[in-house]
N, C-alpha and C positions, 0 to 999 in steps of 0.2 A: 526462616530468618534470612535477612539480606544484609548488605554491607553497611547499612545505616544503623543496624541494631547493635546494642552494646551488651556484652556479657561481663559481669564483674565477679571475680573470684575473691571472696572475703575470707577464705580459709587460710590456714598456715602453710600454704604451698611453698615448696622450694623454688627460689627465684629463677633458677635455670629451667625448671618445668614451665613456669609462667612464660619465660622468653620463648621456649619451644612452642607452646600453645599459641602465642601471639604470631609466630612465624607461620604455623600451620593454618591459622585462621585468617591471615592477612588477605585482604580483598574480599573476604566472605562476610565477616562480622568484625566488630571492634572488641577486643578482649583486654580487660584491665585486671591487673593484680593489685589487690588493695589490702594493705596491712591494717589491722584493727586491734585496738588495745583498750582495756578498761576494766575487765573482770566484772565483779559484782557492781562496783560503782558505775562502770560503763553501761551496764544493763539498766541501772536505775536513772542515771543522769546523762547518758550519752557517752560514746567512746571517743577516743582519739582515732582519726581516720587518715591513712597514708596511701592515697591512690598513686599508682604508677602506670605509665603506658601512654597511649595516644592522647596528646594534649587536647585535641578538639573533643574527644569523647569525655575526658575529665571535665572540661568546661561545661558540657551539656549536663553532666551529673552533679556538678558542684553545688547548685542551689539546694538540691535534695540532700546531699551529704552534709551541707552546712546546717540544715534543719535538725538532723538527727545527732550531730556531733556534740560532744561536751563543749562547754564554754570555758574560756580562760578567765583570769581575774578581771579583765577589762570587758568581758562579755562577748569576746570574739570566738567564733567556732574553731575548734581544734581539728582542722582539716587543711591539708595543703597538698598540692601536686609535688611529689618527691622526685619525679624524673621519668625518664623513658624506660621502656622495656620492663624488666622485672624489679624496678626500683622499689615499688611498694612492698613487695614481699622481702626484698633484701633488707630494707629498713626495719621491718618487723622481725626478721631473723636476728639482726644486730641487737635490737631492743630485747628480744628474748634471751640472747646470750648474756647481756649485761644483767638482766633481771635474775637469771639462774645463777650467775656467778655471785651476785650479792646474797641470794638465799643460801648458797653453799657456804659463803663466808660466815654468815650469821650462824648457821648450823655448826660450823667448826668452832667458832668462838664459844658458843653455848656448851659444846662438848668439852672444850678446854676448861671452862669455868666450873663445870660439873666435876671434872677430874680434880680440881683444886678444892672441892668440898662445898662450893656454893649451892644453895637450893634455888629453885625456880624464881621465887619472889626476889631474892638477892640479885640474880642474873637479870631479871626484868629491870631492876633499879639501875644496874650498870648500863643497860641499853637505853633507858630513858635519859640518863645523864649524857651519854654519848650523842644521842639525837639532839639534845639541847645545845651541846657544843657545836655540832655540825650546823644547826640552825643559825647560831650566832655568827659563825664564820661566813655562811652564805649571806647573811644580812650585811656584814662588813664588806663583802665583795660587791654587793649590789648598791652600796652607798655611792 
């Protein structure tokens, strides 16, 4: 490999490890840390892609990343350069933290409702109503 080659880490690497690898490989190859998100939907329809690192290396890969990325409501690819160094993995770490906090909150609310004697279908109905309220609030904000 030479300094024009590009290595992309699509794993859930710790952003400081990504920064260390970028420093170790500087002048040898271009190393990008790339957050990727989408789960099953991402596997079927394309993920959200969050590359971070050398701007020129990202620009080289951008056409390929745009082809495999999910598309937003306007048909635009869900990929953008999120910054230098370990930014791609940092953004993914923050994304995961938010996602896990939401899942924990849902689990705790479920547990509280079970302790009040609600069964699973009743709890599901509460969550459906809550989602509808949240959706309406978002629509009002976006107007």
